[in-house]
Each structure stands twice: as structure tokens, then as C-alpha cells.
C-alpha positions in Angstrom: -57.6 29.9 -144.5 -55.0 32.4 -145.5 -52.7 33.6 -142.7 -51.9 37.2 -141.8 -49.2 37.9 -139.2 -49.3 34.3 -138.1 -53.1 34.3 -137.5 -55.7 32.7 -139.7 -58.4 34.8 -141.2 -62.1 34.0 -140.5 -64.4 33.9 -143.5 -67.7 35.8 -143.1 -70.6 36.6 -145.3 -72.7 39.8 -145.1 -75.3 41.8 -147.0 -74.4 45.3 -148.0 -76.7 48.1 -149.1 -76.0 49.3 -152.7 -74.7 52.8 -151.8 -71.8 51.6 -149.6 -71.1 48.7 -151.9 -70.7 51.1 -154.8 -68.4 53.3 -152.7 -66.2 50.3 -151.9 -65.9 49.5 -155.6 -65.1 53.1 -156.4 -62.4 53.1 -153.7 -60.8 50.0 -155.2 -60.9 51.4 -158.7 -59.3 54.7 -157.4 -56.5 52.6 -155.9 -57.4 53.5 -152.3 -57.8 49.9 -151.3 -56.8 46.6 -152.8 -60.0 44.7 -152.2 -63.4 44.7 -150.5 -61.9 42.5 -147.8 -59.2 45.0 -147.1 -61.7 47.8 -146.8 -63.9 45.9 -144.5 -61.0 44.9 -142.3 -59.7 48.5 -142.2 -63.2 49.7 -141.3 -63.6 47.2 -138.5 -60.2 47.8 -137.0 -60.9 51.6 -137.1 -64.3 51.1 -135.5 -63.0 48.9 -132.6 -60.0 51.1 -132.0 -62.1 54.3 -131.8 -65.5 53.2 -130.5 -64.8 54.2 -126.9 -63.2 57.5 -127.6 -65.3 60.6 -126.7 -65.5 63.7 -128.8 -63.2 65.3 -126.2 -60.6 62.6 -126.6 -60.7 62.9 -130.4 -60.4 66.7 -130.3 -57.4 66.5 -127.9 -55.8 63.9 -130.1 -56.2 66.1 -133.2 -55.0 69.2 -131.4 -51.8 67.4 -130.4 -51.2 66.2 -134.0 -49.1 68.2 -136.5 -52.3 69.5 -138.2 -53.7 70.5 -134.9 -50.5 72.3 -133.9 -50.5 74.2 -137.2 -54.1 75.2 -136.7 -53.3 76.5 -133.2 -50.3 78.4 -134.6 -52.5 80.0 -137.3 -55.0 81.0 -134.7 -52.3 82.6 -132.6 -51.0 84.6 -135.6 -54.5 85.8 -136.3 -55.0 86.9 -132.7 -51.6 88.7 -132.7 -52.5 90.5 -135.9 -55.8 91.7 -134.5 -54.0 93.0 -131.4 -51.7 95.3 -133.4 
């Protein structure tokens, strides 16, 4: 088995519906991912890191991000313009 960060990878086999399978190939062709294995690993990591987050947690996380702060600032500017 190939090693990643000192840990061996496990080999698995699974069946995939045609639509997501095509999207995986399209992502690889677009250079968004290097392989189907990389896409599946990324999706699984994302799933397990985020599965217990509530909508509230996700909203707070986004609002605290740079994009969220920019959104809040734009809202504040719109509110200030309406007050004038």
C-alpha cells in the first residue's frame, strides 16, 4: 500500500452512479483534482469534519470569515446610505 504522511492507505471498492462519476471525471479534466481517489478522499474528509456542524455553526463560521466580514460591511454601508 502507498504511504501518505506515514500512514498506509486502505484500498476500497465502491459503486458510483453515472452522474457523480461523470462529475468526478469532469473535475479531473478541468484540473480541479488529480484523481478520483483524491476527490473521494477530499469528500470523505470534508464530510467527517463537517457532519456535526449545525447550520448555526456554519453561518457563524462564514460570518467570521473574510467573505462574511465583507458582507457585513456592505450591509452596514447600505443601511447608512438609507439613513441619509
